N, C-alpha and C positions, 0 to 999 in steps of 0.2 A: 416590228421591232419596238415601236412606240408603245404598243399595248403591253408587251412583256416587261418593258422598263417601268411603266406605271404600276403594273401588278407587283413587281419586285419591291418598288418603293412602299406600296401599301402594306405588303406582308412584313417588311422590315419595321414599319411604324407600329403595326399591331403587335409584333413580337416583342417590341421594347416596352410595351405598356403592361403594367400589373395593377390590378385594382387595389386601391388603398383600403385599409381596414374600414374607413368610413364608408367607402363606396360599396363594400361587401356587406355592410351591416344589414340585418333584417329588422326593419322598422315595424311598428304595430300598424294594424289596419286602421284606416281613417274613415270618418263618416262625412258625407256631403251634407248640405243643409237639410233640416227635417222634412221640408216639403218634398225633397227628392227621395228620401227614405220612405216616406209614406206612399209615394207613387210606386216604387219598386216592390213594396210589400203587398200590393193589391193581388189577390189570388187570381190565377188564370182561369179562364172558362173551362167547363168540363169537356171531356171527349165523349162522343156518341157512337154507339154500336147497335145496329138494327139486327133483329133475329132473321134467320133465313126465310121464315114465312111472312115477314113484314108486320107481324102483330105486335112485337115488343121492341122497346128501345131501352138500352142501358146507358145511363149517363154516369160516367166515372168522374167524380170530383178529384181535383189534382192539388197536390202540394205545390206551393210556389217555389221559392229558391231553396235548395238544400243548404246546409251549413258547411263550414269548413271542416267541422268534426265529421259530418257525413262523408266528405271527400277523403278523410284520413283513414278510411277503412283499409285493412290489410289487403294488399294487392300483389299479383304477379303478372308480368307481361309475357304472354305465351302465344306464339304463333300468330301475331298480328292483332290480338285482342287482349283485354285486361280483365283478369279474373279476381273477384272478391274471394279470397281464400277462406274466409269465415263462413260464407254462404254457399260456395261452389256455384256461384252465379255471376252475373255481370257486375263489374265494378261501378260502371256508370249508370245510375238511376236518375234520369233527367225527365222532367215532365214533358219536354217537347219531343222525346223519342219513346213515348209510352209503348208503342207497338213494335219497337225494334227487336226486343228480346223476350217478350212475353212476361217480363217483370217490369215494375214501374213505380211511380210515386203516387198511385191512386190512394185516396183517403176515404173513399166510400162509394157505394153504388146506389143509384136511384133507378128503380124499375118503372117504366112508363108503359101502360097499356094503351097502344095507339088507337084501339077501337073504342074504348070507353073514356079514355083520358085520365083514368085513375093512376096515381103515383104512389110508390111504396119505397121507403128507404130501407134497404136490407141491413140486417144485423150482421156485420162483418168486422174484422179487425180494422182499425182506423188509420193504418199506415202501410205504405209499400205494397199496394195491390196492383196486380197486372191487369191487362185488358181481358174482356170476356172471350171465352172460346166456346161458341155456341154448338149445341148438339144438332145433328141434322134435322130433327123434328121440332126444334125450337122450344122444347119443354124444359130445358135446363141449360146452364152454362157453367163451364169449369173456369177456374182462375187460379193464379199463383199468389201466394202471400209470402213475402220475404221477411224472415225474422233474423234476429242477431245470430242464430246458430245454423240457419239453413233456410230452404225454400219448401213451403208446404203446398200440397194440392188440395183445393177446395172445390165444392160443387154447390150451386144454388138452383133451387127449384122455383120456376117462375109462377106456378100455380099457387104455391103456399108462401113464397117469399122467404123460405127457410134456407139458410146456407150452413154447411157443415164441412169440417176437414175430412179428407179422404186419406191423408198420409201425414206422417211426421215431417220434420225438416230434412227430407232426403231426396228431393228432386234435384237432378243435375241439369241446371239451366246454362252452364258454362258453354256447352257445345252449341247452343243456339244463339250465341251472341253474334256470330258472323252472319251477314245478310244472306249468304248462299245456303245456310242451313235451314232445315225446317224447324218448327217449334218443338218444345219439350213434350208436347202431347198431341196425339192425333185421335179423332173419334173412330171407333170401330162399331158402326151402327149407332144406336141411340142409348145403349146401356153399358158400353165399355169404352175405355180409353187405352191407347197404347202410349205409355209415358216412359221417359228416361230417368232412371234413378241412379244415385250414387251406389256403386256395387257394395253389397254387404260384405263386411270384413275386409275391405281394401287395405287396411293397415294404416300406419302413421305416415305423415307427410315425409317424403324423402329429405334427408339432411345433406346440406352441402358438404361434400367430402374435401379432404386435402387434395389439391390438384396433383394429378399424376402425369400431366403433360399439357401441351397447348391445345387450344381449339383450332382445328384445321379445316380450311376450305380449299378446294382445288377446282380449277376450270379445265374442261376437257377439249378446249379449242372450238367449241360450238358457241355461237353468239347467243347471249342471254341479256337483252337490253331492258332489264327490269327497272322500274322506278324506285325511288328511295322510300321504301315502306318502313313503318315503325312497329315497335313492340314485338320484334321478332325473336325467335330462338337464337341463342348465342353460344350454347355449349351442350355437351352431353347431359349435364345436370339439368339444364332447361328442358331437354327432351324427356327426361324422367318426370319432371314436374308437369309437362304437357300431357303425358300419358296418364298421370295420376288424376289430374283434374278434369280431363276431357273424356275419359273412359266412362261409359254408362252401361247400366244393365236395363235393357228394355223390359217392361212389365206390362201385362194386361190387367187393368184395374176395373173391377166391377163397381160402377158408380152407386149402386144401391147399398152394397155391404162394405165397400172399401177393400175387399180382398184383392191382393195383387199376386199374379202368377208370372214367373220369369218367362221371357221369350228368347230363345237362343242364348248365345254367349255374349258376355260383355264386349264392347268394342267402341271405337270412336266413329260414331255415325254422323255423317253430314245429312243423311236423309234416311228415313225408314217410314214409307207411306204405303197404305193399303190400296189395292186395286178397287175399282167400283163394285165388283161382285164379291169382294171380301175374301177371295180365295188365295190371293198372293200378296206379297209385300215387295216393294222396291227398296233394296238396300244399297246405299252408297257409303262405303267406309273409307276413312282416311287411314293410310298405312305408311310405314317408313319406306324409303329413307326420307327424313325430314330435311327441309331446306332452311338455311340461315339468311336467305336473301328475299324470300317471299312469305306472305302470310299463309295460314293453314288452308284457306280456301283454295290455294293453288298447289297444295301437297298432292302426292300420288293418291289414287283412289282405286278401289275395287268395286265394281258395279255388278250386283247380282239380283236375280229374281228368286225370292224365297217362298217356300210353302208355309202353311200355317204352323207347322211343327218346327220351323226354322231351318229345314234342310234346303240346300241350293237346288233350284229347278233349272236355272240357266245362268251361266256366267256371261254377262253381257259385254263387259269391257274392263280393261286395265288402263287407267288414265295416268299418264306420266306427269311429272312436275311441270307446272306452267311457268316458264321463265320469260314469257313474252311481255310486251308493253301493256299499258292499261286498256281495259275493255272500252273505256269511253273514247279511245282513239282508234278503235277498229281492230284491236288485237283480240286473240282468243287462244286458248290452249290447243295444241295440236291434238287431233283425235276427236273423241266424242264428248258432248256436253249437253246440258239441258234435258235430262231424262224426265219424262212425264207420262203418267198413265193416261190412256184414252178413257174417258169416263163413260164406258159402255158395258153392257152385260157380258160381252165377249171381250175379255181383257186383251190389251195390246199396249205396247210401249212406243212412244215417239221420242226421237232425240235428233240432235244435229251433229254432223261431222264436218270438220274443216277440210277444204280442198286446196288450201294454200299454206298449210302448216301453221295456220293461225296468224300469219304475218301479212299485214295489209300493204307492206312495201314490196312484197313479192309479186311479180307479174303473174296474173292468172285470169283466165276467162271467167271462171266461177269461184266464189269464195266459200260457200257453205252448201250443205246438202241436208235435207230432211229425210230421216229414215224411219221405217215402220217395222216393228218386230211383233208378230201376233202369236197368241197362245195356240198350241201348247209350247211354243218357243223352241221348236226343234228345227224349223226351216231357216233359210237365209233372210236377212232383213231386206225390205223393198225400199226403193228410193221414191219419194213422193214429190220432191221439188229441189231444183237447183237455183241458187241466187247469185247474182253478180256482185252483191255486196253482203256485208255481215248481217246475220240474223240476230235480232235483239228482241227483248220483250215488247209486247204491244201495250203493256201497262205503263204507268207513270215512272219514268226514270230508267236508266240502263241497269240499275241494281236490282230491279224486280226479278224474281227467280224464274217465273214461268214464261217459257218462250212461245207457248201455244195457247190460244184462246178458243176453246171448243164450242161448237153449237150445242144446244141442249140434247139433241139426238146423237151427238158425238160423231156424226157422219162427215162433218166438215170442221175446219179450224182456220182461224186467222193466223197469218205469219207475217211479221214485219221485217223488212230489210232496210238497212241504213248505210248510206255512203258518207263516211266521215268527212272527206275532203270537200264535197259540195253541199252537205247537209240534206241531201235528197233522201226521202223515205218512200217506200212502196209497201202497200198492204195487200197481201195475197189471200185468197180463199182457196184452200186445198181440200181435196177429198182425203179421208183418213183410212181408207180401206185398201189403197193401192190399186184400185180398179175404177173404171168409169171416167168421170169428168176430169179434164185437164185443169191445172191451176189457173185461177182467174184473178186478174189484177182489179182490185176494187177501187183504189185511189192512189195517186202520187201526191207528195207534198214536200215542200222544203221547210225543214224545222226552223230556219231563221225567219220564215214568214209567220210571225206571231198572229197577224190578223186573219190569216187563212187557215189556222189550225182546225182540222175537222173534229178533233176531240179524241178521247180515249175510250175504248169499248167498255161498257158497263157490264159487270159480271154479277153472278149470284152463286149461292151454294145449294146444290141439290144432292142429297144423300152423302154429304161430306165432300163432294167433288165440285170444283169451281168451273162454271160454264157461263156462257154469254146470257145476259138477260135478253129474252127474245119473245117476240109476238109474231108467230108464223114465220115469215121470211124476213122480218124486220128486227134489227138490233138497235141498241141505243148508244149514243156517243155523248160524253160529257167533256166540255172544253172550258178553259179559262176565259175564252171569249175576248181576245185582244182586239182593241179598236183605237182610233185616234183619241178617243175620250178616256182611254184607260180600259182595264179589264171589266167585262160584263159577262160572267159565266153563263153558259147555256147548256141545255139538254136538247138533243135532236134525235129523230128516228132516221135510220138508214136502211133502205130496202136492198137486200143482197142481190136481188134479181135485176131491178131496174137501175140500181146505183143512185137513186134519187134520195135527197135529204129533205126532211121536214122539221122545222124548228118547233119544239114543244114548249120550251120555257127559256126566258131570257131575263136577266137582271135588268131592271129599268130604273131610271132616275138616279138621284145622288145617293146611292147605297151600293153595297157589295154583298151579294148573296150567292154562295157557292153550294153546289149539290153535294149532300152528304151521302145519300143513298136513294135508289129507286126501289120502291117496296113491292111492286107487282109487275107482271108481264105486260100489262096494258099501259104502264106508267101513269096510272090514274092517281097515284099518290107518291109523293117524294118527301124526303126530309131535307131541309136546307139549313144553312147557318147564315144568319142575316145580321149585318152590322152597318152602321153609318159612321161618319167622321166623329160624331159626338156620343153615339150609343154603342156599348160593347156588344160582342157577338152573342146572339141567342138562337136557339133551335126552333124550327117551325115545321109543322105538318101541312103540306099543301095538297089540296085536291085539284087536279088539273082537268078533270072531266067536267061533265055537266054540273052546274051548281058549284063552280069553283069556289074554294074556301081556304082560308089560311088560319091555322090554329097555333097559338104559341105553346111551345113545350117547356120553355124556360122563361124566367122573368128576371134576368140579371140587369140591375139598374146601374147607371153610371155612378161610380163612387164619388163621394164628396171630395176626395183627395186626388181625383183623376188629373192627368196632364191637361193643361189649358193653353190656349194660344189665341191670338186675335184674328188670324185668318189662315187659310190653307188653300193652295191653288196649284193646279197642274199648269206648269209653265212650258211653253214651246219656244224654242229658239233655234238658231242655225249656226253650224260650224262654218268657218271661212270658205271651205270648199263646197258648201251647199248641203252637207249632210244634216238632216233634221235631228234635233236633240230635244230632250225634255227632262224635267225633274219636278218634284213637288216642293213648293216653297211654303214654309211655315214662318209666320211672323210672331214675335213674342207677345205675351199679354200686355195690354195697355200701349201697344204700338200706335204711334201717330204718323199719318201719311207725311212723307217728306223726311222723316227721321232716318238718318243713316246709322245703322246699328252694327255691332260686330257680327260676323256671319261665319258659319261653319258649312263646308261642302263635304258631304259624305257620298262615296261612290264605290263602284266595283266594275272594272273593265270587262268587256265581253268581246270575243272575236266573232266576226261575221264573214261569210263567203262573199257577199255582195252588198251593194248600197241599199237595196230594197229592204232587207231585214234590219240593217243597221239603223235606219231612221224611224223605226216603229216604236210606239210607246209601249212600255211594259209595266205591269203593276197598275195600281189604282190610287187615286187621291180620295176615294170615297170610303175606304176601309177605316175601321176604328183607329184613332190616333193614340192608342195607349202603348205601354211598353210590355211586351209579351215575353215569357220565358221560351217561346218557341223560336224566336229569331233575335239576333243581336241588334236590338233597336235602342240601346241605352243612350246613344248620341242624341236622341230626340230630347233628352232632359236638359240639353243646353238651352232650350226655350225658357226654362225656369230661371236662368241666369241672365236673361235679357238678350240672348243671341237670336238672330234669324238662322233658320236651318234649311239648306237646300238638300233634300233627301233624294237618294237614288238618282243623282245626276248622271245622265247618259255619258258613257265613256266607250263608244264603239271603236274597235280596231278592225278595219276592213281589209280583206285581201286573201281570204281562204288560207291555203297552205303556206303562203308567204306573208301573211298579215303582219307578223312581227318584224319584218324587214323595215317597216316604218312605224313601229310601235311608239317610239319616243315622240316622233313628230305628230302623230295622230293624237296621242295622249295630251300633249301640250295644247294642241289646237282645240280639243274638247274642253279642257280646263279654261282656256282663254275665252271661249264662247260663253261659258258659264259665268265667269267673273265679269265679263263685259256686260252680260245681261243683268246681273245683280246691280252693277253700278248704274247702268242706264235706267233701271227702274227706280232709282233713288233709294234703294234699300241698304246698300252696302257702301262703306268707305273702301276704296281700292287698297288702302294700306292696312285694313283691318279685316281681312278674310283669311280664315284658316282652313286646312284640309285634313281629312282623316279617313281611315278605312281599316277593314279587317281582312287578313289573309291576302288575297290578290289585290284587295283594296289598300292594304298596308304597303305592298310592293308598289302600287300606283302612287301612294302618298310620297314615298321616298324618291321615286323617279321624278315627280313634279317638283319637289324641293331641289333636286339636283340639276334639273334641266330647264327651270324657269324661275322667274322672280314674281310669280303671280300671287303667292301666299306669304303671309307674315310668319306662320309657324304651322306645325303639323303634329298629329299624334297617330301612332300606328300600332295595331294589335296583331301579333302572331304572323308576321310576314316572312317571306323568303327574299333575301336581298343579294345573294350571290348565286347566280344561275349556274355557275360551274359546279355547284354542289348538287344540282339536279341535271346531270349531263345527258340523260336519255330522254329528255322531254319534260314538259310541264304545261298545265292548262291544255290548250289545243296545239301546242308546238310539238310536232312529231319528229323534227330533225334533231339529231344529237348535237352535243357541243362540238364534236370534231367535224361535223358536216356544216355547221354554221357558227364558227367561233366568234365572228364579228358581231352577229346578232346577240348571242348570249352575253358578250362583254358589254355591248352598248346598252342592253336592257338592265344590267346589274347595277343597282345603286351603290353596292360596295365598291365596284370599280370606279365609280364616279364620286366617291366620298369627298374628295377635295372641293367639289362644286356644291356640296350641301352647306349653304351658308345661312340657312334659317334654323331657328331652334326646333328640335324635334324630341318628342316624348315617346319612348319605345316601351311597349309591354309585350311579355310573352309568357304563356303558360308553361311551367316547367315540365308538365306531362303532356305536351302537345303531341297528339297521335296522328295528325294530318300528314298525308304524304307530301314530303318536300319541305315543310315548314319546321324543321328541327330547331329547337331552342338556340343552338349554336349560331344560327343565321342572325338572330338579333344580337347575341353577345359579341360576335365578331364585328358587326357593323358598329356597335357602340365603341368597341376598342379602336376601330379605325377613326371614328369621329373624335374620340378623346385624344388620340395620338396626333391628329391633324389640327387640333385646336378648335373643333366645332363646338356648338352649344347643344348639348344632348343630355338626356337622362334615361336610364334603363331600369325597368322594374320587372324582375322575374317572379312570377306568381306561383307560389307553392300549390301543388296538387291540381292545377288547372289544365284542362285540355284545350282544344282549338277554340271552342266557344266557352267562355267562362260561365260557371254555374253557381258557385258558392255565393251566398248573400254577402259575406264579408268582402269577397273579391270584387264583386260588381259595384258595391258602394265605394270601396276604396279607389277603384279605377276612375270612377266619376269624380271623386273629390280631387284626385291628382290632375285629371284632365281639365277640370274647371280652373284650378290654380294656374296651370301651365298656359292655358289660353287667355285667362285674365291678364297674366303678366306680359305675354308676347303677342296677343291679338287685341283684346279689348283695350288694354292700356299701352299698346305699342307706341314707341317713340319714333 
């Protein structure tokens, strides 16, 4: 009764508030001090791509920040993605996701001969280049060039260094924006590419008609607990636009002549990939009926095996709309998924079927099954493995497409299962013929145990197929190398027979060196990316065998305008209940010991199943302390204004499936331990500490302001503040609002707005596409604070997504944040 009364009062207060003309005005972008501008304008380091044979490395130079004009490109929101309607490609061209859609913000290629050390700058267009797509024999690479009118296909020859266009601006890259789709081109041997083009003569863009009726959705009584996705289809007209921009005509392109031959009929292909023997293609097509509740990656699909003339050899599956919860919480579409060719001379298809209807809440002995379908595809599929938990990719991140990591002879494959509730993983080795050896468990690991992470299997490309990098019965694992001293990446050998591990390479000393690629099966040569706190990232060639040698491949010096500070230190401290915590403490330039300076705490909460993982250090204090376009680290620039910065302060929430039952209490305890440490070290004045965060960190910021008096003020970027607007779960919360209403209410800063009595600055990108953080979350919180007499300011940022990209936006946000903290933290009364 008390909860509903408080909610009614809040809704009444917000309903009575209308933004004044002054509050609604769109002001001009501001600039922070020149020192800050110069730091943000530093170009990011290049991206590196090694050839399949390990002989060549392509370094892609990157543009820094796009402009707001770049962000103003014409765009349509269709099926969960945003399409640039001028180019028929992705709307978002960000340097930090260069490889996400095969288009990007590359400004040039440098070809490095790793054998001789010679370097050659290729003559290519100087803007909007995508990453290299290597031919199987490493003799050339294809790439995409985005122009104002469309996307071109180019080819570069590594022997001559000559690059030339193979097509006009007719590539359809819109269909490959979604992470579950394959790229716009696939190699067919070494001389041909299968690429997706805009269909010739497709006609003019559909025009919005006069409505003839409402947009209708209807539920059939079946549960569909989907999350709150963005950029969805909303009408029949949207469906027409989706068909228009996503439909492609597959073409076989001769890379010598540029001649293109149509393959089959146009369609919306999520995947069209050749078998290892080149005789078949796997076709996964998206088909109606389309959904207005889920993105296109969850639309119905028809899965077929095609002959080279485009005829259907075998209809494999019809996949229904996936209306389940998020994959990251153990959900999956009912039926089949993860179709993948076995990379063998005798073609076969492996895939996974669900045994629990894709619902992790359903009682079931087994969750998933691995199936095998062999050529000539006339027989019934064979079952290779059943798992008690959900199968996910063995690659980095649950969004990786491929569920199977095959050995080079394709006779075996790695399969990873993951238990969401306990965070336990198991890595299996299975036979891929349906005969012989039983599945063998290679290792078990808890994902929360950062220190014990065995690593991710290293792969290579052979004849266009991805397989494990292997030396006899030994594979390679690359890990971030978590430790109490911070991350020290390593490379190890793992024997599939004995299950013994041998460490080959580990970062040592006060530096951070991550493995970029392993170049040969003996792992005698690797490419790494090396940096220290004061030197930016550079690429190196390491010989790990006899006569170990380290050769610099780049020589990027520390810019004169680089961010500076007086000290940087990994700090360990303890929560009141004994949970170990950590963070990296930066002190501003010219800091004198004993001075108490204004301080900003930046953090992002994480849930853990148990205390062991919660207390482990994540990240490193030895990485370069610059500001990168790859991650939202702009808060570090508070150092230029005389602030101390506690970066990545630990905010563990422990308790597995019920962790959020005590979210607020644990969050406040974490923050109190951090502020107590800062005061005890003599760094901070307890009345001059501010807090800030992005996304779930923004949610954290408002919760701390509502439930404690530890901070003088805060600023928050793109948060979700009313959890009733994400009623089917969020982060690792799998209970619905109706199953745990008290938890949702207690965790929602909007519900506790009367308790937010510290000044807060709210930012939100108007084009935020992140699940759950709709812009209305920030707008309604501001309305509540204004109606209740709080001290707050909201800034809605035009054309910006969840992570801000435009130069004008990033500079403006810093200028505003500096002023806010100077007023309410540095000069707090």
